[in-house]
Each structure stands twice: as structure tokens, then as C-alpha cells.
C-alpha positions in Angstrom: 62.9 156.1 153.2 61.6 158.4 151.3 57.7 159.2 150.9 56.0 160.9 147.9 52.8 162.1 148.5 50.2 163.2 146.0 47.4 166.0 146.2 45.0 166.4 143.7 43.1 169.9 144.0 40.2 171.4 142.6 38.6 174.6 143.8 39.3 173.5 147.3 41.8 176.9 148.5 39.6 177.3 151.7 41.1 173.5 152.9 44.8 173.5 150.6 46.8 176.0 153.2 45.9 173.0 155.8 46.2 169.8 153.8 49.7 171.4 152.8 50.6 172.8 156.7 49.8 169.1 157.6 52.6 167.8 155.4 55.2 170.4 156.2 54.7 169.4 160.1 55.2 165.8 159.8 57.6 164.3 161.9 58.8 161.8 159.5 61.0 164.6 157.4 61.7 162.2 154.2 59.5 163.7 152.1 57.8 165.2 149.0 55.1 166.5 148.0 53.6 167.0 144.4 50.5 168.7 144.4 48.6 169.2 140.5 46.3 171.9 140.4 43.2 170.9 137.7 42.4 173.9 136.5 41.0 175.9 139.3 39.3 179.0 139.3 38.8 179.8 143.1 41.8 180.8 145.6 43.3 177.7 145.2 46.5 179.8 143.3 47.8 182.2 146.1 47.4 179.7 148.8 50.2 178.1 145.9 52.4 180.8 145.2 52.9 180.8 148.6 55.0 178.1 148.8 56.8 178.1 145.8 60.4 178.2 147.6 60.1 175.1 149.7 62.2 172.9 147.3 60.2 169.7 148.9 57.0 171.0 147.0 56.7 170.3 143.2 52.9 172.2 141.8 51.9 170.9 138.8 49.2 173.1 136.9 46.4 172.1 134.1 45.4 174.2 131.6 42.0 171.9 131.3 40.5 169.9 134.4 41.7 166.5 133.8 39.5 164.9 136.9 41.3 163.8 140.7 42.6 160.1 138.7 44.2 162.1 136.0 45.9 164.6 138.6 46.3 160.9 140.7 48.8 159.7 138.1 50.1 162.4 136.9 51.8 162.7 140.4 52.9 158.9 139.7 54.2 159.9 137.0 56.3 162.8 138.3 57.7 161.6 141.5 60.2 159.3 142.2 60.3 157.5 145.3 60.1 154.1 146.3 56.8 154.5 148.6 53.3 156.6 147.6 50.7 158.0 149.9 47.6 160.1 149.1 46.8 163.3 150.6 43.3 165.1 149.1 43.5 168.6 149.4 40.4 168.9 151.9 41.8 166.1 154.0 44.6 166.6 156.6 47.6 164.4 159.2 48.2 164.0 162.8 52.0 165.4 162.6 52.9 161.5 163.2 51.0 159.7 160.2 54.0 159.1 158.2 56.2 158.3 160.9 53.7 155.7 162.2 52.9 154.0 159.4 56.7 153.9 157.3 57.6 152.4 160.9 55.6 149.4 160.3 55.6 149.2 156.2 60.1 149.0 156.8 59.8 146.7 160.3 57.4 144.3 158.9 58.3 144.6 155.3 54.9 144.9 154.0 53.9 146.6 150.6 50.3 148.0 151.3 48.8 150.1 154.5 46.2 152.2 155.7 43.9 153.4 159.1 41.7 154.4 160.7 40.6 157.8 160.3 38.5 160.5 161.3 35.6 161.6 159.8 34.1 165.0 159.6 31.6 166.9 158.1 32.2 170.5 156.3 29.7 172.3 158.4 31.2 170.4 161.7 34.6 172.0 163.0 33.6 170.4 166.6 36.1 167.4 167.3 33.3 165.8 169.8 31.5 165.4 166.3 34.0 163.5 164.5 32.9 160.0 163.5 35.8 157.2 164.1 35.7 154.9 162.0 36.7 151.1 162.5 38.0 149.6 159.7 38.8 145.6 159.4 42.4 144.9 160.4 43.5 143.2 156.5 41.9 143.4 153.2 42.3 141.0 150.0 40.2 142.0 146.9 37.5 139.4 147.8 36.9 141.6 151.7 37.3 145.1 149.4 34.6 144.2 147.6 32.2 144.1 150.1 34.2 146.3 152.3 35.8 149.6 150.4 36.3 151.6 153.7 40.3 151.9 152.8 40.0 156.1 152.6 43.0 157.2 150.0 44.4 159.7 152.3 45.0 156.9 154.7 47.3 155.0 152.2 50.7 154.2 151.7 51.8 151.9 148.7 55.0 150.1 148.0 55.7 152.0 143.8 56.3 148.7 142.2 53.0 147.8 143.2 51.4 150.6 140.2 53.3 149.1 137.5 49.8 147.3 135.8 47.7 149.8 137.5 46.2 153.7 137.7 43.6 155.6 138.5 41.0 155.7 135.7 38.8 158.6 134.0 35.4 157.5 135.8 32.4 159.6 137.2 32.6 158.1 140.3 34.6 155.4 142.1 37.8 155.8 140.2 39.7 155.3 144.0 37.6 152.4 144.5 38.3 150.8 140.9 41.6 152.1 141.6 42.2 149.5 144.7 39.9 147.0 143.0 42.8 146.7 140.4 45.4 146.8 143.1 44.7 143.8 144.4 44.1 142.2 140.8 46.9 142.3 139.1 49.0 142.0 142.6 48.0 138.2 143.1 48.2 137.5 146.7 48.1 140.6 148.0 47.3 141.3 151.3 47.1 145.0 152.8 46.9 146.0 156.7 46.0 148.3 159.2 47.8 150.5 161.3 46.7 151.1 164.7 47.0 154.8 164.6 44.3 157.0 163.8 46.4 160.4 162.5 44.1 161.1 159.3 40.9 163.7 159.2 38.4 162.9 156.2 36.5 166.4 155.3 32.7 165.0 154.0 32.0 168.5 151.7 28.0 169.5 151.3 28.3 169.1 147.4 30.1 165.8 147.7 30.2 163.7 144.3 29.2 161.2 146.4 26.0 162.0 147.7 23.9 161.2 144.9 23.1 157.4 146.5 21.3 156.3 143.3 23.7 157.7 140.9 26.6 155.7 143.4 24.9 153.1 143.3 24.8 152.4 139.3 28.0 153.7 138.7 28.8 151.1 141.0 27.0 148.5 140.0 28.2 149.7 136.3 32.1 149.3 137.3 31.7 146.1 139.3 30.5 144.6 136.3 33.1 145.8 134.0 36.7 146.2 135.8 35.9 143.6 138.3 33.9 141.5 135.8 31.7 140.1 139.5 28.8 137.7 138.8 25.0 139.0 139.3 25.2 138.0 142.4 28.8 139.5 143.6 27.4 142.5 141.9 24.3 142.6 144.2 26.1 141.3 147.5 29.0 144.4 146.7 26.5 146.8 146.7 24.3 145.8 149.6 27.1 145.3 151.3 29.0 148.6 150.6 25.8 150.4 150.9 25.4 148.9 154.6 28.9 149.9 155.6 28.4 153.2 154.3 25.3 153.7 156.0 26.8 152.4 159.2 30.6 155.0 158.7 28.3 157.7 157.8 24.4 158.2 158.9 22.2 159.1 155.6 24.4 161.8 155.8 26.5 160.9 153.2 
């Protein structure tokens, strides 16, 4: 079974090579990589030139910045495989990431899987400082709106779940709303956690989610607009998601 991997990139040149190499080193070899560069103005193009000749890698350049959601949507459109995986350009994988997850997906006929992951902050490359997530073993929509802990770089999704779902062009939380809509538009869908921890998630100094009040505001707004949550459910969602974030990352994010 082939897996398509979608990597959006904007000015993450200093991390991009490591992300790509973590795909090239995968023990599971049946994959194609789609990189969408979002009009970067750093060294990203120079890095990407080194991979032009690899027939398993497709690179697309945008002439105007469109945002990560647009890039991922374009990657989904361009890709063809039954299974889709995502990797942010400043994250990276262990070599058995795809192998471990595809084995479980095919064996148990699962439609969407995720895993725990290692978190580290941009200034820290010391493995002893990695934070290890403890994500719940399964999710549906009603669980996910109170604990949005599925990291996008850990996901593998069957393409048929995305027939009526796409990333929205939002200022924040487009990953969260995307996952919510997968659950809402595929009734009775349940996502399952695979046991291996094969993903490293980097939190940059200038993360888009670093402004707490701004993040709360947009989470409230998008929960109301897209998830149709009542005032009470929306309030509980924000409190619960915030407490989970504090538990995972402390006050650093």
C-alpha cells in the first residue's frame, strides 16, 4: 500500500532538510512525498534543489503566500494514493514511523491513526529535554473537542475520509477544525492510537499559537461557526483544550 506524504513549507529552510531526510530514511519504502513551498524567501529553495532528481519527491512552488491549509489542500489534490500522511517541515520522523502505522492500519482495517510524539522547543536539541505526549487511545468528535491532542505530523488517513473535507483558510487552528470536520462528516468514525512514538514535534520561538488570548478568541469563534457548539459546550471545550495544552507543554507554548 502506497502512502502520500504532504509537507507544507514556509521559511523553514534550516529544518527542511532534516524533515525530508527523515522521509527518505523510512524503512517503509512505498511512499511519495509532496512538498508545497509557500513562497518562502529564506534558503528553502536552495535546500529543495538538492532533491529535484528524486522521482519519489514532487515539489510545488507558490508565487504568493497562501498559508499551510492551502498548501495541504493542494498536496491532497496532487496526490493519488489511498493513504495520506502529513509532516510539518520543522518536524521529523523516526525511520519506522510509516512501517509501524501502516502495519496496524492494514491489519485492523483502520481509517485514521495517530500516535504519541516527542515535543521539543526550538532552543533545545537535548534529547533529555524532550516532552513525551500521553494522547488518549482513541477519539471521536465528542472526545476531540475537549482534547485536541492529535498531532498532525503523526496522522495517517484514508483518502476516502476527505471527500467533503479540506483545510480552511484560517488565522489559527486550521488543523483542529480540519480534524473536527473529518469526525463530523464521517459519522461513527473513530481514530485509534498506534503504540510507537516515532514523531518529533518542534515548537518554534515565534509559533502562530503563542498568543494565548488570540488563540482563545479564535478557538471560541471557530467552535461556534464550524462545530456549532452551544455556549456551555464551547466554554468547556476551551477550558479543557487549554488545560491539556498546559499539561503537555507547560507555560512555554
